KOLGUNU-318897 format. One record per residue (C-alpha): chain; residue in three letters; x, y, z; residue number from 1. Coordinates in steps of 0.02 Angstrom, whole numbers, plus 32768, in hexadecimal, padded with zeros to 4 digits. Example, Ala and Ser with C-alpha at 12.3 -4.5 7.8 and 13.67 -1.06 7.14 Angstrom:
BEGIN
<A, ALA, <8267, 7F1F, 8186>, 1> <A, SER, <82AC, 7FCB, 8165>, 2> 
This chain:
BEGIN
<A, LEU, <54D2, 8378, 2A03>, 1> <A, TYR, <5446, 83DE, 2A59>, 2> <A, PHE, <548C, 84A2, 2AB8>, 3> <A, SER, <5427, 853F, 2ACF>, 4> <A, ALA, <543F, 85DB, 2AA9>, 5> <A, GLN, <5442, 8676, 2B1A>, 6> <A, GLU, <53AA, 86A8, 2AEB>, 7> <A, GLY, <5344, 85FE, 2B11>, 8> <A, ILE, <5354, 85B4, 2A4F>, 9> <A, LEU, <5378, 84E1, 2A69>, 10> <A, ILE, <53DF, 84BD, 29D6>, 11> <A, PHE, <53FF, 8423, 29A0>, 12> <A, TYR, <5497, 8404, 2933>, 13> <A, HIS, <54A5, 8351, 28CC>, 14> <A, ILE, <554B, 8311, 2896>, 15> <A, LYS, <5576, 828F, 281F>, 16> <A, ASP, <562E, 8278, 27EE>, 17> <A, LEU, <565A, 8342, 27BE>, 18> <A, GLN, <55C1, 8373, 27A0>, 19> <A, TYR, <5526, 83BE, 27FC>, 20> <A, GLU, <5485, 83F5, 2816>, 21> <A, ILE, <5447, 8493, 289F>, 22> <A, LYS, <538F, 8483, 28B5>, 23> <A, ILE, <5329, 84FF, 2933>, 24> <A, CYS, <52EB, 8489, 2999>, 25> <A, ALA, <526E, 8501, 2A05>, 26> <A, ASP, <5276, 85B7, 2A60>, 27> <A, ILE, <5246, 85BA, 2B0D>, 28> <A, SER, <5284, 867D, 2B03>, 29> <A, GLN, <52D9, 8679, 2BB7>, 30> <A, PRO, <5396, 8628, 2BCF>, 31> <A, ILE, <53A9, 8586, 2BFE>, 32> <A, SER, <540D, 8558, 2C7D>, 33> <A, SER, <5420, 849B, 2C6E>, 34> <A, LEU, <53CA, 840D, 2BE4>, 35> <A, ILE, <53BC, 836F, 2C41>, 36> <A, PHE, <5398, 82BB, 2BD5>, 37> <A, SER, <5310, 8250, 2C2A>, 38> <A, PRO, <5356, 81A0, 2C51>, 39> <A, ASP, <5329, 8156, 2B97>, 40> <A, TYR, <5349, 81FA, 2B3B>, 41> <A, THR, <5296, 8214, 2AEF>, 42> <A, SER, <528D, 82AF, 2B64>, 43> <A, LEU, <52E7, 8335, 2B7E>, 44> <A, LEU, <52C5, 83BA, 2C14>, 45> <A, LEU, <52EC, 846C, 2BE4>, 46> <A, VAL, <5321, 84CF, 2C9D>, 47> <A, THR, <5322, 8584, 2C8B>, 48> <A, ASP, <5370, 85D0, 2D3D>, 49> <A, GLN, <52CB, 8637, 2D4A>, 50> <A, GLY, <528C, 85A8, 2D8D>, 51> <A, THR, <5221, 855D, 2CE1>, 52> <A, VAL, <522F, 84AA, 2C98>, 53> <A, TYR, <51FA, 8489, 2C03>, 54> <A, SER, <51EE, 83E1, 2BA8>, 55> <A, TYR, <523A, 83C4, 2AE2>, 56> <A, ARG, <5209, 8312, 2A9D>, 57> <A, PRO, <529F, 8302, 2A12>, 58> <A, ALA, <523D, 8287, 29BE>, 59> <A, HIS, <51A8, 82EE, 29B3>, 60> <A, SER, <5208, 8384, 2971>, 61> <A, GLY, <5172, 83F2, 29BE>, 62> <A, GLU, <5192, 849A, 2A2A>, 63> <A, ALA, <51D1, 847C, 2ACF>, 64> <A, VAL, <513B, 8458, 2B62>, 65> <A, LYS, <513D, 84DA, 2BF6>, 66> <A, LEU, <512A, 8449, 2C8F>, 67> <A, LEU, <5155, 84D5, 2D25>, 68> <A, ASP, <5174, 8566, 2D64>, 69> <A, THR, <51C5, 8574, 2DFD>, 70> <A, SER, <51FF, 8630, 2DFF>, 71> <A, SER, <51C0, 8672, 2E9D>, 72> <A, SER, <5221, 85E2, 2EEE>, 73> <A, CYS, <52D4, 8602, 2EDC>, 74> <A, PHE, <52EA, 8561, 2E5C>, 75> <A, LEU, <5390, 850D, 2E3F>, 76> <A, ALA, <5394, 8476, 2DEF>, 77> <A, ALA, <5327, 83FC, 2DAD>, 78> <A, ASP, <533D, 8346, 2D64>, 79> <A, PHE, <52D8, 82AE, 2D2E>, 80> <A, LEU, <528F, 823B, 2DE2>, 81> <A, THR, <52CA, 8193, 2D8B>, 82> <A, PRO, <5293, 80FB, 2D5F>, 83> <A, GLY, <5237, 8154, 2CE3>, 84> <A, ASN, <51FD, 81DF, 2C77>, 85> <A, ASN, <515F, 8220, 2CD9>, 86> <A, TYR, <51AB, 8284, 2D6B>, 87> <A, CYS, <522E, 8327, 2D7F>, 88> <A, VAL, <5274, 8353, 2E1F>, 89> <A, SER, <52AE, 83F3, 2E5E>, 90> <A, VAL, <5303, 844A, 2EE0>, 91> <A, THR, <52F8, 84F6, 2F2E>, 92> <A, ILE, <539E, 8558, 2F78>, 93> <A, SER, <531A, 8545, 3019>, 94> <A, GLY, <5331, 849E, 2FFE>, 95> <A, GLU, <5280, 845B, 2FE9>, 96> <A, VAL, <527F, 83D2, 2F60>, 97> <A, GLN, <51DD, 83CC, 2EFA>, 98> <A, VAL, <518A, 8336, 2E94>, 99> <A, TRP, <513A, 8376, 2DD7>, 100> <A, SER, <50E0, 8308, 2D5B>, 101> <A, LEU, <5132, 8305, 2CC2>, 102> <A, GLU, <508A, 82E3, 2C74>, 103> <A, ASP, <504D, 838B, 2C94>, 104> <A, GLY, <50BB, 83E6, 2D1B>, 105> <A, THR, <5032, 83B8, 2DB8>, 106> <A, PHE, <509A, 83CE, 2E61>, 107> <A, LEU, <5097, 8323, 2EC4>, 108> <A, SER, <5104, 834C, 2F50>, 109> <A, LYS, <518A, 83B0, 2FB0>, 110> <A, LEU, <520C, 838F, 3042>, 111> <A, ASN, <5251, 8412, 3098>, 112> <A, LEU, <5312, 83DC, 30BA>, 113> <A, GLY, <531A, 8469, 3125>, 114> <A, ILE, <53D4, 84BD, 30E1>, 115> <A, GLU, <5404, 851D, 306B>, 116> <A, VAL, <5431, 84CE, 2FC2>, 117> <A, HIS, <54B9, 84EC, 2F5B>, 118> <A, VAL, <54E0, 8497, 2E91>, 119> <A, THR, <559C, 8488, 2E69>, 120> 
């Protein structure tokens, strides 16, 4: 079970039978608004409401890597662009959909929907 604390800490609870172990996986020092697993569960996107997206790979047990920072664009949400785990898609309040490379955070493309977007 992965979850985040308000301080921006990614925590893992390993639960087996009546025993559990707690592990702090990453500290990104920004409140995490959502956690999204890749379709094959090898990567986890950590999304902040300030518009920063981090990647964390549970099997590698390393630090979270900052992929992109969209803080100037009223960021709403991000998710993996499937199939595969190579791309991320984000959306802004103004309706701009953006595609990013998860390898290095390179901005690849955008599409303006021309409407205001809300997340429910």
